[in-house]
C-alpha positions as CSV (number, residue, x, y, z in Angstrom):
1,X,0.0,-0.1,0.0
2,X,2.8,2.5,0.9
3,X,4.6,1.7,-2.3
4,X,1.5,2.4,-4.3
5,X,1.0,5.8,-2.6
6,X,4.7,6.7,-3.1
7,X,4.4,5.6,-6.9
8,X,1.1,7.7,-7.2
9,X,3.0,10.8,-5.6
10,X,5.9,10.3,-7.7
11,X,3.5,10.2,-10.9
12,X,1.7,13.3,-9.8
13,X,5.0,15.2,-9.2
14,X,6.4,14.4,-12.7
15,X,3.0,15.4,-14.1
16,X,3.2,18.8,-12.3
17,X,6.6,19.3,-13.6
18,X,5.6,18.5,-17.1
19,X,2.6,20.9,-16.9
20,X,4.6,23.8,-15.6
21,X,7.3,23.2,-18.3
22,X,5.1,22.7,-21.2
23,X,1.6,24.5,-20.5
24,X,3.1,28.0,-21.2
25,X,4.5,26.7,-24.6
26,X,1.0,25.2,-25.5
27,X,-0.6,28.5,-24.6
28,X,1.6,30.5,-26.7
29,X,0.9,28.2,-29.6
30,X,-2.8,28.6,-29.3
31,X,-2.5,32.3,-29.0
32,X,-0.4,32.6,-32.1
33,X,-3.5,32.0,-33.9
34,X,-5.7,34.4,-32.0
35,X,-7.1,37.2,-34.3
36,X,-7.2,39.7,-31.4
37,X,-4.0,41.7,-30.3
38,X,-5.0,41.0,-26.7
39,X,-3.3,38.0,-25.1
40,X,-6.4,37.6,-22.9
41,X,-9.4,37.8,-25.2
42,X,-9.9,35.2,-28.0
43,X,-10.8,37.2,-31.1
44,X,-11.1,34.1,-33.5
45,X,-8.7,31.8,-35.4
46,X,-6.4,33.4,-37.9
47,X,-3.1,32.7,-39.8
48,X,-2.5,36.5,-40.2
49,X,0.3,36.7,-37.8
50,X,2.2,33.8,-39.6
51,X,1.6,35.5,-42.9
52,X,3.1,38.6,-41.5
53,X,6.1,36.7,-40.0
54,X,7.0,34.9,-43.2
55,X,6.5,38.0,-45.2
56,X,9.0,40.0,-43.2
57,X,12.4,39.9,-45.0
58,X,14.5,40.7,-41.9
59,X,12.9,38.1,-39.7
60,X,13.3,35.5,-42.6
61,X,17.0,36.4,-43.1
62,X,17.6,36.1,-39.4
63,X,15.8,32.6,-39.3
64,X,17.9,31.3,-42.2
65,X,21.2,32.6,-40.6
66,X,20.2,31.0,-37.2
67,X,19.6,27.7,-38.9
68,X,22.7,27.7,-41.0
69,X,24.7,28.7,-38.1
70,X,23.2,26.3,-35.7
71,X,23.6,23.2,-37.9
72,X,27.0,24.2,-39.3
73,X,28.5,24.7,-35.9
74,X,26.8,21.5,-34.7
75,X,28.4,19.5,-37.5
76,X,31.8,21.0,-37.3
77,X,31.9,20.8,-33.4
78,X,30.8,17.1,-33.8
79,X,33.5,16.2,-36.1
80,X,36.3,17.8,-33.9
81,X,34.6,16.7,-30.6
82,X,34.5,12.8,-31.7
83,X,38.1,13.1,-32.9
84,X,39.1,14.8,-29.8
85,X,37.2,12.3,-27.4
86,X,38.9,9.3,-29.3
87,X,42.3,11.0,-28.8
88,X,41.8,11.9,-25.1
89,X,40.8,8.5,-24.3
90,X,43.9,7.0,-25.8
91,X,46.0,9.4,-23.5
92,X,47.8,8.1,-20.5
93,X,45.8,8.6,-17.2
94,X,47.6,11.7,-16.1
95,X,47.3,13.5,-19.6
96,X,43.7,12.2,-19.8
97,X,42.7,13.9,-16.5
98,X,44.4,17.1,-17.5
99,X,42.5,17.3,-20.8
100,X,39.2,16.4,-19.1
101,X,39.8,19.3,-16.7
102,X,40.3,21.7,-19.6
103,X,37.3,20.3,-21.3
104,X,35.1,20.8,-18.2
105,X,36.2,24.5,-17.8
106,X,34.1,26.0,-20.5
107,X,31.1,24.0,-19.4
108,X,31.6,25.1,-15.8
109,X,32.3,28.8,-16.8
110,X,29.5,31.2,-17.2
111,X,28.4,31.5,-20.9
112,X,28.6,35.2,-20.6
113,X,32.2,35.3,-19.5
114,X,33.3,33.0,-22.2
115,X,31.2,35.1,-24.9
116,X,32.8,38.3,-23.8
117,X,36.4,36.7,-23.7
118,X,35.7,35.4,-27.3
119,X,34.4,38.9,-28.4
120,X,37.5,40.6,-27.2
121,X,39.8,38.1,-28.9
122,X,37.7,38.5,-32.2
123,X,37.8,42.4,-32.0
124,X,41.6,42.3,-31.8
125,X,42.3,39.7,-34.5
126,X,39.2,39.3,-36.8
127,X,36.2,41.3,-37.9
128,X,32.9,40.5,-36.1
129,X,30.4,38.7,-38.2
130,X,29.2,35.2,-39.4
131,X,32.6,33.7,-39.2
132,X,33.3,34.8,-35.7
133,X,29.9,33.9,-34.5
134,X,30.5,30.4,-35.9
135,X,33.8,29.8,-34.5
136,X,32.3,31.0,-31.1
137,X,29.5,28.4,-31.3
138,X,31.9,25.6,-32.3
139,X,34.1,26.6,-29.4
140,X,31.0,26.3,-27.1
141,X,29.8,23.0,-28.6
142,X,33.0,21.0,-28.6
143,X,33.1,20.3,-24.9
144,X,29.5,19.1,-24.9
145,X,30.3,16.7,-27.6
146,X,33.4,15.3,-25.9
147,X,31.3,14.8,-22.8
148,X,28.5,13.1,-24.6
149,X,30.8,10.9,-26.6
150,X,33.2,9.9,-23.9
151,X,30.9,7.5,-22.0
152,X,30.3,5.6,-25.2
153,X,34.0,5.3,-25.9
154,X,34.4,3.9,-22.4
155,X,31.8,1.3,-23.1
156,X,33.3,0.5,-26.5
157,X,34.7,-3.0,-27.4
158,X,38.1,-2.2,-28.4
159,X,38.7,-5.8,-29.3
160,X,36.6,-5.5,-32.4
161,X,38.8,-2.6,-33.5
162,X,41.9,-4.6,-32.9
163,X,40.5,-7.6,-34.6
164,X,39.6,-5.5,-37.8
165,X,43.1,-4.1,-38.0
166,X,44.7,-7.6,-37.6
167,X,42.4,-8.8,-40.3
168,X,44.0,-6.1,-42.8
169,X,41.8,-3.1,-42.3
170,X,43.3,0.2,-42.3
171,X,42.9,2.7,-39.5
172,X,40.5,4.9,-41.4
173,X,38.2,2.0,-42.5
174,X,38.3,0.4,-39.1
175,X,37.3,3.7,-37.6
176,X,34.2,4.2,-39.8
177,X,33.1,0.5,-39.8
178,X,33.8,-0.4,-36.1
179,X,34.2,2.6,-33.8
180,X,31.8,5.2,-35.4
181,X,28.7,2.7,-35.2
182,X,29.5,2.1,-31.4
183,X,29.6,5.9,-30.8
184,X,26.4,6.7,-32.8
185,X,24.3,7.0,-29.8
186,X,26.5,9.6,-28.1
187,X,27.0,11.5,-31.2
188,X,23.1,11.8,-31.9
189,X,22.7,13.0,-28.4
190,X,25.3,15.7,-28.8
191,X,23.9,16.7,-32.2
192,X,20.3,17.1,-30.6
193,X,21.7,19.1,-27.8
194,X,24.0,21.6,-29.5
195,X,22.0,22.0,-32.7
196,X,19.0,23.8,-31.1
197,X,18.6,27.0,-33.0
198,X,17.4,28.9,-30.0
199,X,18.9,32.4,-30.7
200,X,18.4,34.6,-33.6
201,X,21.5,36.3,-35.3
């Protein structure tokens, strides 16, 4: 009986959290079709706001830039992060710990501090623009990729890679056929996390 009560309380608690998280988003979605400018009074169903949105050239340019920036930075950071995670994992214990500390620093550090530091660096050495923002996002994303992929590397069956090499496969072929499929879960998780285009540019 006690276990059932605890289970019921846990389910209610999770339900409340989900409601508080997603109810405001659902309300915004519904009100985006409201024909009235008021956010309290329902004035009828309309697509007018979306027509205006997609007719606005500046907003559409910002949306395209945001999407390109998000997915380009995610792709580049994933490639660098996966290769970096494999390299870090192959290091000796002392060097491994040092590299993991340096990897964790950007994640622990406040985003605004890292952003300001990068901006000051870019102002000194390169013009601000799409390229600087892309590099900044890649810098932000790489630690998340490494931290997402590293647990998969630790679970990886290295014997399969060694067997493939013994049977004549070169390092590149063995990497794509043996290692990469075993890391697919961590790579997918990191891509989902870092490719969220949440900020307009």
